[in-house]
N, C-alpha and C positions, 0 to 999 in steps of 0.2 A: 504494500500500500504506500503510494508516494506521500512524502511528508507534506502536511498542509502548511502553506505559506501564510504567515500572519503579517499583516501590514501594520507598521507602527501608526499610532494615532496621529492625525494631522495636527501640526502645531497651530494653535489658535492664538491670535494676537490679543493682548489684553483689551478689554472694552473701555472706551472712554465715554464718559457721560457727555452727550451732545447738548447743544443749547436748548433752552426752553422755547416753546412756541412764542414767537414775537407778536405783540399786539399791533394790528394794522390800523392805519388812519381811517376814520369814518365809522369805525365800529363803536359799539356802546362801551366796550372796555377801554378804548382809547380816550373817550371823553371822561370816564371815571378816573383814569390814571392822571390825565392832565389836570383835572380839578383837584385831585388829591395833592399833587405837587404845587399847585397854586396855593392851597391852604398851608403847605409847609413853608413856602416862601413868605406868605403873609404873616403867619404866626411868629416865625423866628425873628424876622426883622422888625416887626412891631414891638416885640419885647426888648429888642436891643435899643431902639431909639425912643422909646416911650418916655424916658426921663428927661429928654432934652428941654421940653417946655416947663419942666419942674425945677430947673436949677435955681431960679430965683426963690421959689418956695422953700427949697432946701436951706438956703442961706438964712432964712427967717426961722424955720422950724428947728434947726440944729445949731444955729449961731456959728456958722462957718463962713469963710470968705468965698467970693465968687470963684476963685481959682480952685479952692478945695471942693466946692460943689460940682465942678466939672469932672471930678474923679468918678462920679456916679455913671458917667458915660464912657470916659476914656479907659477905666478899668475893665469894663465889659468888652469893649472892642479889642483891647490889648490881650486879654485872656482868650478871647475868641480866636485871634490870630495864632496864638501858641497852641490852642487845643486842636485846631484844624490839622496840624502836622501829626498829632498823635491819633486822632480819630480816624484819619484816612487809613492807617494801618489796621485799626480795630475793625473797620468796615470790611476788610478783606477776610476776616476770620469769623465774624458774626453775621447773623441775618440783618440785612440793611434796613428793612422795614422796621424791625424791632428796635434797632439802634436809634433811628430817627424818631420813632414814636416815644421812646423813653426820654430822648433828649428834649422833645417838645414838652412833654408832661413835666419833666424836671425843671425846665426853665419857667414854665407857668407857675409852678409851686414856689420856686425861688423868688419870682416877682411878687407873689402874694406875701412871702416872708419879708421882702423889702418894704412892702406897703405897711406892714405891722411892726417894723423894726423900731425899738424904743430909743436907739442911739445911732449916731452917725457911723461909728465903726461897724456896727452890725449891718447897717444898710449897705455900706461899701462891700462887706464880706458877701452879702447876698448877691450884689451886682457882679462881683468878680466870679462867683460860682456860676452865675447865669451865663457868663461868657464861656466858661470852661465847658459847661454842659451843652450849650448850643453849638459848639464846635463839631458835634456829631451830625449836624444837618448839612451845611454847605460842603463839608469834606467828602460826603458820599452821595449827595443828592443826584448829581449828574450820572454817576456810575450806576445808581439804583434805577434811574430812568433807562439807561442803556441795557439793563438786565431784562426789561419787559417790553420795550418799544422797538419795533422794527427800525433798523438803521436808516432806511429811506425816509422815515417819517419822524425822526428823532428831533429835528430842529424846532418844529412847532411846539412839541411837548416841553422842550427846554425853554422855549420862549415863554410858555405859561408859568414855569417856575420863576424865571427871571422877572416876569411881570408881577408875580406875587410878592417878590422881595421888594420891588419898588413901591407897590401899593401898600405893603405892610409898613415900610419905613415911613411913608407919608402919613398913613392913617394912625400909626402909633403916636406920632407927634400931634396930629390934628385932634384926634378923638380925646386924648388925655388933656390937651390944652382947653378944649371946649368943656369937658366935664369939670375941670377945676374952676370954671366960672360959676358953677352951680353947687359944687360940693367940695370936699377936701381933696388934697392931692393923694392921700392914702386910699380913699374910696375910688378915685379914678384909676389908680394902679390896680386895685383889686378887681374892678370891672374888666379891665383889659386882660388881666391874668385869667379870669373866667372865660372870656372869649377865646383866648389862645388855647385853653384846655379843651374847649369844645372843638376847636379846629384840629387839635391833635387826634381826638377820637374820630372826627370825620375823615381825617387822613387814613387812619387804620381801617375804617369800614370800607372806604372806596378803593383802596389799593389792594389788589390780590396779593397773596403770599408770594414773596420774591424768591425765586430760585436763581442762583448765580448763572448767568449765561455763559460764563467761561468754563470750559471743561477742565476738570482736575486730572492730572496724570495718574493713571492706575499704578498699583505696585509693580515695579519692574520695568516701567515704561519711562524713558527719559523725558524731561520736561520739554526738550526741544521737539520731540516727536509729537507731544500733545499740542505744542504751538503750531506745528505744520498742519495738524488736523483741524485746529481751530481756524486757521487762515483759509482752509479749503471750505469751511462751513459758512464763512461770511466775513466781509471786511470789518464789520462793527466790532468783532471780538479779536481781530488779529493783533492789533497794537497792544492790547492788554496782555495777551498770552505771550507775545514776544518779550515784553518787559519782564514778566514773571519768569520766563525761561532763562533769561540772562542773569537773573538774580542768584 
């Protein structure tokens, strides 16, 4: 009886997780995602600049100089700039929607704490912490959009986010300034904090769960190979994969 030949099993290449299904312009999901990121921009930048019309009120309430009252804004923007560098790396490891939602909620609660601060150092501490927490929004917002929106229609969605930041920066100043004509500055800050908190929950409800659109290299597969497969899948993910492959 002739010996039976056995063929070795064919080598299979490791599977690489492909990109998630991209949201197309004109769909209901596209409108929801764009609106969600408009809320992100609005809430985050309104919380940053809401204290600008209150600097004069701070000088009277806490008996500080005009230069010292300006720290309520400059500390926030300075800490925001530093936090962006750290939060960008954090967004690569954690779910981006959760990071942004947590950042928005934290900033709203810290603004409420600033409104109830009994002393000037505590108010400055709350404002500095607000900048640190809000670093999780602009650091990863564009990358989060690229995770869910088709690359061909990404510009309009990004424009909605940028428009939200401009609208939020303006309304944060105007709304608080108008409210202080009828109530105290602390009440005005508390109202804005509540609006920002509602915007945070609206963002979470309207934005679907984000799965990273960049494929991760499977065990045994070099990162450069994963990068080549990513570039073949679409230009939107190519640049990110190449930068990670070279790291």
